[in-house]
C-alpha positions, 0 to 999 in steps of 0.5 A: 381105777383100771377095769379088772380082767375077770370077775373072780372077786364077784360072788354072783352067778351072772359074773361066773357066766360072764367069765365064760361067755361075756367076751365080745366074740364069744356069744357071736360064736355061740350064735353062729353055732346055733345057726349051724356054723361048725367049721373054723373057716366058716366062723372066721369068714362070717365073724371077721374075727382075728384068727388068734382070737377065734382059736382062743375063744373056741378053746375056751368054749370047749374047756367050759363044756359049751362046744365039743370039737369033733373030727369030721375028716381024717386026711387031712385032719379037720374038726368041727365045733358042735354045741353041747347040752351046756351050750344048748342051754344058752338058747334062751339067752341068745334068743332074748339078746337078739330080740332086745338088740333088734328093738333097741338098735332098730336093726330091723327084722333080719331073721325070723324064728318060728316053731317048726311044728306049727309055723308060729313066730317065736316070742321074745323068750323062744316060746310058741304062743300057739302051742303054749310051749317053750321051743327047744332050738332043734325045733326052731326054723330060721327064716330070712327077714325082710331087712336082711341083705339079699346079696351078702359077700361071705358064704355063710351069710349066703347060706343063711338066706334060705330057711333052715332048722337051727343046729343043722350043719350049715353047707357053704359053697366052700369045698 
């Protein structure tokens, strides 16, 4: 039996969510948006995704209300992609999947997420054990972990070598 292309026959909220974010590149785009990646070329370079796939996924996330396209330059016209409230609501999922992937695949400690207010490393669901609160993404500090490649090839990875708050626009060495 051939695998279907969608989950429309499923009467399940998880299946409906997978219709929006269940494709391979989509969650990586969302993850990068949390890291501060906003520009098409930065997504393209960092993810290594084919142009047509990236354009389709960005349009799909925009239609679903996960990302908002904003003009940042008029001449020539250039846009950036910013997480909406609906997109920000994916933070616990992105965080939990990252922790799960690290533990399951033994990828090492590539990035460390801390509560910016107190410096405590976040728990698996994005909670601060010291403050006993769930930490929203704008209050998360991301630090490079000990297993992160310290000499990456692409400008996004190089920019992510420095401590930074999530959601703040990432400045790469591109002009």
